N, C-alpha and C positions, 0 to 999 in steps of 0.2 A: 772712610766715610764718602768719598766721592764715588766709591762703585755703587753705595747705598741710594745715591742722587741720580746716578745714570738707572739703578732698577728701577726709583719711580717715574722719570721720565719714560721709560720701555714699557713700564706698567700701565701709564697713561695710555701712552699710545694705542696698548693694545686693546683698552676697553672704551677709549672714546668715542663720542658717537660725533658725526659729523655734522653740527649744526650751531648756531649762535647760542642758542639755548645751555645746550651743554660747555660752552666753553665760556659763558658767564657761570656756571655752576661749579668750574674747575677753579677759576680763577684765584679763591683763597689757595687753592694748593698750590700752582703755580708760584705766589706771592710765598708761601712759606719751603720752598724750594729757593727759592731766589736769595732770600732774606740768611740762609747757611753759606751761601758761597762766604769765603774769610772768612768766619767766624770759628773759636775755640771748640775744642770739644765737645765740652760740656753743654755749649749752646748748642753744638751741632745736632747732639743727643735730644734734648729740648727741643728743637725745630723739626728736625727729624719725626717724632713721637708726634707731632703737633699735623705736619704733613699726612703721616700714618692714620691719625684721627680724622683727618679731613676724608680720606679715601673710603676711611670705613664709613662714615657719614652718608657720601654721596653714592658709595654701594648700597646702604641701604634704602636710600633716596629711589632707586633702582629697581628694587626688591630681589637685588641679587646677596642675600641672606649671607650665604656661605662664606663669599669673597670678603662680606664685610666682617664676617669673626675674623679672619684670616689678619685683615690690617687692625682691627681695634686690638687683638692680642700682641701683634708686630709695635702697635705703641705702647701698650702699658709694660712691653718687654723694654723698650726704651727709655722709657720715664715712669717707672711704677709708683713714683709719688706726685704724678700729674692728677690730681681731681680731676679735669676735664678729661682725661683721657680712662679713668678709671668710670666714669659716669657714663661715658659713649659705649665702653664696653659694655656697663650693665643694658645701656639701651639695645645694644646689639644682641645681645644675649639674650631677652628679652624677647624679642623680635625673631629669632632663630628658634627657640621655646614653643611656640606661638605653629610654626612651619614644621616643628619634629615629630616624629612617629611617637607616640604612645613613652615609649621604654627611652626616648633619649629627653623629655621633655622636663622630667624629673632632674637630672643631673644639670642641664641648661638652665632652667629657675631657680638651681642654689647657686648657681653663677652668677645668675643675676643680680641677686641680691646679695650675695657677698661683695661686687664691684659696687653696688649702691653705697651700701655699708661704708665701701674703702674711700669713696668719692663722699659721703659726709664727715668722716671722721676726718680727711684731709683737709676740706674746705667747711667746718663745722656752719659759719655763720651765711653760707648760701641754700638762698629760700628755695631755689629749683632741682637741686639735688635733693634735701627733705622731702619735697613733693613727690620726686620718682620713685625715693624709700617707701615715703606715705604708700602712693599705689601699689608698689611693689607688695608689700604686706597685707592692704587693703584686697588685692586680689588672689593672691598666694595661697594656696591650701596650706594649712601648720607643718604636714608633711615633708615640706621645700622651706619652713621658715617664714611662712605666713602669717596670720591671725589678726583678730580685731582688736585686740590687746596693745600688740605692738603696732598697728595703724592708729589706733586711739593715742599711745606713748608718743611715735613722731610726730600726729600732727598738733599735738600740744606744744613739741619742742618747737615748730614751725612757726605756731602761734607765741610763745614768748618771743623767738627773733622777730618778728614782724613787731610784734608791742614793743620792744628795745628799740626799734629803728624807728618808732611813733607811725607806722600804720596800723593804726585802729582796726580801720574798715577787714584789713589782711588779717588781721590779729581772731577777730570775731567771726571770719570765714574759717580759719583754721580750728581753732577752738569746736567751730559748731561742727568741722568734717570729722573731729574727735569724739565727739559727744553722737554722732550718727554714724560712726564704728565703732563704739563701744558705749549705750546710751546710762552705763554705769560708771564711767569713769569719771572718777572724783575730781583729779586737779583741771578738769577741763570745765567742768561742772561750774567749778570755785572759780576758773579765772574769766567765764563767762560772767559770773554773776560781781566781779569785781571792774567790769568794762562797762 
């Protein structure tokens, strides 16, 4: 684990920009690395995964998509049951799919959907993860796993979660999004009538 910490610091040194803005944006990464000192192996793995996830997010912000994919995949390899890492992997794959050639797009889009589905399965109450999966289903063609029916069902699940949390306005918006995605989706139509 110590060797991986050194790698992270060297990787940061290789990619950093020498200005205060970049130092502020990298602060969460340094905190994650600092927290790993003296921790158990399991905690090390989880914290190293968070460090990789943060590196992926920073790389994506700098439009370094290929590097973001590498970091996000490492994060998931270190902590496959971490919903945040899975969600970040989905975002990164989505960004990579937008920039990829036509031939690579389909594979990356499938991976994007799979990562979002895994994030939702790991954290079913997280509305942001459901929203990402909804957007994937809404935008992706059926050949890679998208579709209006899936988008409507996901938006309806999101509405159910928000309604249980007492957020009626959010639930109404989610159910409306479901009806917009598929005007014949009966569960969302009924849920809107009950609100």
